C-alpha positions as CSV (number, residue, x, y, z in Angstrom):
1,M,0.0,0.0,0.0
2,G,1.3,3.5,-0.8
3,H,1.8,6.3,1.6
4,I,-1.4,7.6,3.2
5,P,-1.2,11.4,3.9
6,H,-1.8,12.6,7.4
7,V,-3.3,16.1,7.9
8,L,-4.0,18.4,10.8
9,V,-7.7,19.5,11.1
10,P,-8.0,21.5,14.3
11,G,-11.1,20.8,16.4
12,P,-13.8,20.9,17.4
13,W,-15.0,18.6,14.7
14,E,-18.7,19.5,14.1
15,S,-19.2,18.6,10.5
16,D,-18.8,15.8,8.0
17,P,-16.9,16.2,5.8
18,L,-14.3,18.2,7.8
19,P,-13.2,21.4,6.0
20,L,-9.6,21.8,5.0
21,T,-7.5,25.0,5.0
22,A,-6.0,26.3,1.7
23,D,-2.6,25.3,2.9
24,V,-3.6,21.7,3.5
25,L,-5.5,21.5,0.2
26,H,-2.4,22.8,-1.6
27,H,-0.3,20.2,0.1
28,L,-2.6,17.3,-0.7
29,E,-3.3,18.3,-4.3
30,R,-0.1,20.0,-5.6
31,V,2.6,18.4,-3.5
32,L,1.2,14.9,-2.8
33,R,-1.0,14.8,-6.0
34,R,-3.9,13.3,-4.2
35,R,-7.3,12.9,-5.9
36,P,-10.8,12.9,-4.5
37,G,-11.7,9.4,-3.2
38,E,-8.3,8.5,-1.9
39,P,-7.7,7.7,1.8
40,V,-6.2,10.1,4.3
41,T,-5.7,10.1,8.0
42,Y,-6.4,13.2,10.1
43,T,-5.9,14.5,13.7
44,D,-7.0,17.5,15.8
45,G,-3.5,17.8,17.2
46,A,-4.9,17.1,20.7
47,G,-4.9,13.3,20.7
48,T,-7.8,12.4,18.4
49,R,-7.2,10.9,15.0
50,G,-9.3,9.3,12.3
51,S,-9.2,7.5,9.0
52,G,-11.2,9.1,6.2
53,I,-11.5,9.9,2.5
54,F,-10.3,13.0,0.7
55,R,-13.3,14.7,-1.1
56,G,-11.6,17.5,-2.8
57,D,-12.4,20.3,-0.4
58,G,-12.7,18.3,2.8
59,V,-12.3,14.9,4.5
60,E,-15.1,12.5,4.8
61,R,-14.9,11.2,8.4
62,G,-14.4,7.6,9.3
63,E,-13.4,5.6,12.3
64,E,-11.9,7.9,15.0
65,Q,-10.2,7.3,18.4
66,T,-8.5,9.3,21.1
67,S,-5.2,8.2,22.6
68,P,-4.4,8.9,26.3
69,R,-1.6,11.2,27.2
70,S,1.7,9.4,28.2
71,V,2.5,9.1,31.9
72,R,5.4,11.6,31.6
73,R,5.0,15.0,30.0
74,V,8.3,16.1,28.5
75,T,9.3,19.7,28.0
76,I,12.5,20.7,26.2
77,A,13.6,24.3,27.2
78,V,16.1,25.6,24.7
79,A,18.2,28.8,24.5
80,A,17.2,29.9,20.9
81,P,20.0,29.6,18.4
82,H,21.0,32.7,16.4
83,S,20.3,30.8,13.1
84,S,16.7,30.4,11.9
85,D,17.6,27.2,10.2
86,R,18.9,25.7,13.4
87,A,15.8,26.8,15.3
88,R,13.7,25.2,12.6
89,L,15.6,21.9,13.0
90,I,14.8,21.9,16.7
91,V,11.1,22.5,16.2
92,E,10.8,19.9,13.4
93,K,12.7,17.1,15.2
94,L,11.1,17.6,18.6
95,G,7.7,17.6,16.8
96,E,8.6,14.3,15.0
97,L,9.8,12.7,18.3
98,G,6.5,13.5,20.1
99,V,7.8,15.9,22.6
100,D,4.9,17.6,24.5
101,R,6.3,21.1,24.7
102,L,9.1,23.3,23.5
103,M,10.0,26.5,25.5
104,W,12.4,29.1,24.2
105,L,14.6,30.3,27.0
106,E,16.0,33.8,27.7
107,S,19.7,33.3,28.0
108,E,22.7,35.6,28.1
109,H,24.5,33.8,25.3
110,G,21.4,32.7,23.3
111,S,19.6,34.7,20.6
112,P,17.2,37.4,22.0
113,H,14.8,36.6,19.1
114,A,13.0,33.3,19.1
115,P,11.2,32.4,15.8
116,R,7.9,34.0,15.2
117,P,5.0,32.0,16.7
118,D,3.3,31.6,13.3
119,K,6.4,30.4,11.6
120,A,7.3,28.0,14.5
121,R,3.7,26.6,14.4
122,A,3.9,25.9,10.7
123,W,7.1,23.9,11.3
124,A,5.5,22.0,14.1
125,V,2.4,21.2,11.9
126,S,4.7,19.9,9.1
127,A,6.5,17.7,11.6
128,L,3.2,16.3,13.0
129,Q,2.0,15.4,9.5
130,Q,5.3,13.9,8.5
131,S,5.5,11.7,11.6
132,Q,1.8,10.7,11.6
133,G,1.5,12.0,15.2
134,D,-1.7,13.0,17.0
135,R,-0.5,15.7,19.4
136,L,0.9,19.0,18.1
137,L,4.0,20.3,19.7
138,E,3.2,23.2,22.1
139,I,5.6,26.1,21.7
140,S,6.0,29.1,24.0
141,G,8.5,31.7,25.1
142,P,11.0,33.2,25.3
143,V,10.7,32.8,29.1
144,P,13.2,33.4,32.0
145,I,14.9,30.3,33.4
146,S,13.3,31.0,36.8
147,N,9.9,30.5,35.3
148,L,10.6,26.8,34.7
149,W,10.1,26.0,38.4
150,S,6.5,27.1,38.3
151,Q,5.6,24.0,36.3
152,G,5.8,21.6,39.3
153,E,8.1,19.3,37.4
154,A,11.6,17.9,37.7
155,V,13.8,20.6,36.1
156,C,17.0,19.2,34.6
157,V,19.9,20.8,32.8
158,A,22.1,19.0,30.2
159,D,25.5,18.7,31.7
160,Q,28.3,16.5,30.5
161,S,29.2,15.5,34.1
162,G,25.6,15.0,35.2
163,R,23.8,11.9,36.4
164,P,22.2,9.4,34.1
165,V,18.8,10.2,32.6
166,T,17.3,7.1,34.3
167,D,18.0,8.6,37.7
168,V,15.2,11.2,37.2
169,G,12.4,8.7,37.5
170,E,10.2,7.5,34.7
171,S,6.9,8.8,36.1
172,R,7.9,12.4,36.7
173,D,7.0,15.2,34.3
174,V,10.3,16.7,33.3
175,V,11.8,19.9,31.9
176,V,15.2,19.6,30.3
177,M,17.2,22.8,29.8
178,I,19.6,23.0,26.8
179,G,22.1,25.9,26.8
180,P,23.3,28.0,23.9
181,E,26.7,27.5,22.2
182,G,29.3,28.0,24.8
183,G,26.9,27.1,27.6
184,F,24.9,29.1,30.1
185,A,26.6,32.1,31.7
186,A,28.0,31.7,35.2
187,G,25.3,31.7,37.8
188,E,22.5,31.6,35.2
189,V,21.2,28.1,36.1
190,P,19.8,27.8,39.7
191,E,21.5,25.2,41.9
192,E,18.3,23.2,42.3
193,A,18.4,22.2,38.6
194,I,19.2,18.5,38.3
195,P,22.3,18.0,36.0
196,V,21.8,15.1,33.6
197,S,24.3,13.7,31.1
198,L,23.4,13.2,27.4
199,G,26.6,11.3,26.8
200,P,30.4,12.0,26.8
201,R,30.5,14.4,23.8
202,I,29.8,18.1,23.7
203,L,26.8,18.6,21.5
204,R,25.5,21.5,19.5
205,T,22.3,23.1,20.9
206,E,20.0,21.5,18.3
207,T,21.7,18.0,18.7
208,A,21.4,18.2,22.5
209,A,17.7,19.0,22.2
210,I,17.1,16.0,19.9
211,V,19.1,13.6,22.1
212,A,17.3,14.8,25.2
213,A,14.0,14.3,23.6
214,A,15.0,10.8,22.5
215,F,16.4,9.8,25.9
216,F,13.5,11.1,28.0
217,G,10.9,10.0,25.4
218,A,12.4,6.5,25.4
219,S,12.1,6.2,29.2
220,R,8.3,7.0,29.2
């Protein structure tokens, strides 16, 4: 069987067929060359997905189901890179890996300008559709590092000499801080942050974010 396209159709779903935005229609018709009558899958980005039929201007609804949230909610908090391409890579890969939330951090050595929310959301939508996921990556910030402790979660910081990821506990919601190139400034990270190791090598910001997502996602 050939590839079945997966599209985001934000809820609430109150009609049948479900209407599609101009961007989604363009992607289906011009990029994927789909014709009316062909199968598609769809999601509201909040955990519900279905299997339906493309009808030219919408999706005829079929069987639908809602998946429960995972036991652990994973947030990756990243000092925004100065390069837009590197920021895009972070958004796309975290979205593909099923991370719950990305928070851009205010940091002395990071970029003061996070990607525009509309642009970052478009990258996240593309990642969701590519990976056939059913929960859209939440993106917020930039936020001060001190705000991370208001989440009521285990707040970790990537540190080459830190403890193993497994020491954090599999059932705890977790925030993982990733610093900019050159690391966080002296005194920038509070002492109560839990240092965790992502391996023996010093990683670029975007690589560290991807590795952290894989490590903590794999332990859920």
